[in-house]
C-alpha positions in Angstrom: -82.9 -74.7 -59.2 -80.4 -77.5 -59.2 -78.2 -79.1 -56.5 -74.6 -80.1 -57.2 -71.9 -81.4 -55.0 -68.9 -79.1 -54.8 -65.7 -80.8 -56.1 -63.5 -77.9 -56.9 -62.2 -74.9 -55.0 -64.0 -72.6 -57.4 -67.3 -74.3 -56.6 -66.6 -74.0 -52.9 -65.8 -70.3 -53.4 -69.0 -69.7 -55.2 -70.8 -69.9 -51.9 -68.4 -67.6 -50.0 -71.1 -65.0 -49.5 -73.1 -67.6 -47.5 -70.3 -68.7 -45.1 -69.7 -67.3 -41.6 -66.1 -66.4 -42.4 -63.7 -66.0 -45.3 -62.8 -69.1 -47.2 -59.4 -70.5 -46.2 -57.5 -72.2 -49.0 -55.9 -74.8 -46.7 -59.3 -75.7 -45.3 -60.8 -76.0 -48.8 -58.1 -78.3 -49.9 -58.4 -80.5 -46.8 -62.2 -80.5 -47.1 -62.2 -81.5 -50.8 -59.6 -84.2 -50.3 -61.7 -86.1 -47.7 -64.3 -88.3 -49.3 -66.4 -88.2 -46.1 -66.9 -84.4 -46.3 -69.7 -83.1 -48.5 -70.8 -79.7 -49.7 -74.0 -79.5 -51.7 -74.7 -76.3 -53.5 -78.2 -75.0 -54.6 -77.8 -73.2 -57.9 -80.1 -70.8 -59.6 -78.6 -70.4 -63.1 -75.0 -69.5 -62.4 -75.7 -68.2 -58.9 -75.1 -70.2 -55.7 -78.1 -69.5 -53.5 -77.6 -72.0 -50.7 -75.5 -74.8 -49.4 -75.5 -77.7 -46.9 -72.4 -79.4 -45.6 -72.3 -82.8 -44.1 -69.6 -85.0 -42.5 -69.8 -88.8 -42.3 -68.9 -90.1 -38.9 -68.2 -93.7 -38.2 -68.1 -95.6 -34.9 -67.0 -99.2 -34.5 -70.3 -100.4 -33.0 -72.7 -98.2 -34.8 -71.6 -97.8 -38.4 -71.7 -94.5 -40.3 -74.1 -91.6 -39.9 -74.2 -88.2 -41.5 -73.8 -85.0 -39.5 -75.5 -82.1 -41.1 -72.9 -79.6 -40.2 -74.2 -76.3 -41.7 -77.1 -75.0 -43.8 -77.4 -71.6 -45.4 -79.7 -70.0 -47.9 -79.3 -66.6 -49.4 -81.8 -64.2 -47.8 -83.5 -63.5 -51.2 -84.2 -67.2 -51.8 -85.5 -68.1 -48.4 -89.0 -69.6 -47.9 -88.9 -71.1 -51.3 -88.0 -74.7 -50.4 -84.2 -74.3 -51.1 -83.2 -75.3 -47.5 -85.6 -78.3 -47.5 -84.3 -79.4 -50.9 -80.7 -79.2 -49.7 -81.4 -81.2 -46.5 -83.3 -83.8 -48.5 -80.4 -84.0 -51.0 -77.9 -84.6 -48.2 -80.2 -87.2 -46.7 -80.4 -88.9 -50.1 -76.6 -88.8 -50.3 -76.3 -90.3 -46.8 -78.5 -93.2 -47.8 -76.5 -93.7 -51.0 -73.3 -93.9 -49.0 -74.7 -96.4 -46.6 -75.3 -94.2 -43.6 -77.8 -95.5 -41.1 -79.1 -92.0 -40.2 -78.4 -88.2 -40.1 -78.4 -85.7 -37.3 -78.1 -81.9 -36.8 -77.7 -79.6 -33.8 -79.5 -76.2 -33.8 -80.6 -73.7 -31.2 -84.0 -74.4 -29.6 -85.3 -70.9 -30.6 -84.2 -71.1 -34.2 -87.7 -71.5 -35.7 -86.5 -71.3 -39.3 -84.0 -74.1 -38.9 -86.4 -76.3 -36.9 -89.1 -75.8 -39.5 -86.8 -76.6 -42.4 -85.4 -79.7 -40.8 -88.9 -81.0 -39.9 -90.2 -80.2 -43.4 -87.3 -82.3 -44.7 -88.3 -85.3 -42.6 -86.4 -84.9 -39.3 -88.1 -86.2 -36.2 -89.0 -83.7 -33.4 -86.0 -82.7 -31.3 -85.1 -84.6 -28.2 -83.6 -82.6 -25.2 -79.9 -82.6 -25.2 -76.9 -80.6 -23.9 -74.0 -79.7 -26.1 -70.6 -79.1 -24.5 -67.6 -77.8 -26.5 -63.9 -77.3 -26.4 -62.2 -74.4 -28.1 -58.6 -74.9 -29.1 -56.1 -72.2 -30.1 -55.1 -72.2 -33.7 
């Protein structure tokens, strides 16, 4: 298995079977044109078996940190360290890019995600509340 950063629309599309929804060309173009957006692909030969996406966020008084936006591993490749390797690769990329930390949100009952993130070096979760806005469009 190797991990590569997606830099072309074809590479992004190679993980289409792992996304929640269909790939949107306009979103792919915008994603790839932003140097603070990252998509790492786990590849087994020519097959994409997992991905992790990250977004650098910067605040004037804190600096830059990495948000682990989404992680997915093909069902046939789970429990083989693919997710852990992807998370570690994103953390390594965050360090290389000068981020002071990395964070992720997940559901408290998502045992697989919690196990993966802890195995990749995340600290135990702290209680939090997430609020969201949904916009038309």
